[in-house]
N, C-alpha and C positions, 0 to 999 in steps of 0.2 A: 754706809760707805760703799761706793761703787767699785766693783772689781771686774775686770775683763781678763780672763785667764786663757792664754793662747797655747795651743799644742799642735804638733804635727809637722814641724819643719824638719829639715835634714838634708842629706846629700842624695842626689838622684842623677842618673845619666840623662843626657839629651834624649828627648822623645818620651821620657818617663812621666809618671804622674805622682802627685802628692795631694793630700787633703789636709787643709788647715781647719782647726776648730777654735772657736772662741766662746767660752762659757761665761755668761754674765750673771752677776749677783748685785743686789742692792739697787736695782733699777727696774722700772716697768718696761719690759722688753718691747711691747707693742707700741709704745709711745715714741720710739726712736727710729731713726734711719741708721742702719748698720752698714759698716764698710770695711774694706781692707785697703791699706796703703802700703807702699814699700819704699825703701831707700837703698839704692845701690851705692857702693863706695865712690865717693867723689861726685855724686849726683844729688839733686834735690829730691826730697820726699815727694811721691806722686800718688794720686788716687789710682787704685787698681779696679775696684768694683764697689758698688753700693746697692743696697736693697731696702725698700720701704716696707712698712707693715702690710701693705696691700699687695706686695710682690713686685712692684715696679723696680726695674734694675737699670743701672748705667755702668758701662765698662770703658776702661781705657782702650783706645784703638789697638794698642799693641797686644792686648789679650783677648779681644773679641773672637769668639769661636773656639777658644781653647780653655778659658776659665769660666766657671759657673759659681755664682754666689747664691746662697740660700739660707733661710732662717727657719728655726723650729721654735715657735712661740711657746710650746708646751715645755720645752727643755731649756728655754732661755739661751739658745746656742745659735751661732751663725757659723756657716761653713764656707770654705773656698776650695772648690775642686779644681785642681790645676792639671791639665792634660797637655800632651805634646810640648813639654817644657823645653826651653831653649837656654843656652848659657846666659843670654841677656836677661833672663828672669831672675838671675842670682841677685839676692837682696835680703835685707831684713824686712820682714812683713809684720805689719801692725794691724790689730783689730781696732775699730773705732765705733763710737756711737755719737749721734748728734741730732739736732732738731730738724735739719734739712739735709739734702744730698750734698751740699757744699760747705756745711758748717759742722765742725767736729767739737764735741763737748768733752768726750772722754777717750783716752787712749789706753789700749792694753800694752803689755810688755811685748817686745819684738821677738820674733822667732826667725832664725837664719834658714834660708832656703838657698842651697848651692846646687847649681846644675853644671855638672862637669863629668867628663869621661876619665 
């Protein structure tokens, strides 16, 4: 059984930082592309960042230069470091795993990130 367990969300002030973690089990980590998606109230779910097993990454234009995705094959964990957070980053963030950068096979539970003063 595949499980993606997300942690690290919360409330942060504008300009602050948060790091999300996604611990995977029941899946061969290096065989998948790992990603983070988010969904803000009233908006469609969108890709935030993805990373392949060889370290190739892709980011949404809105987070480039502020967010960094990384994976730790030894710990079966993927991270999303979020810096210079803005109120428009407020959303529920989801961890994903899939066969390609654009196809998602598995979703983790969401974690709320709220950026507000």
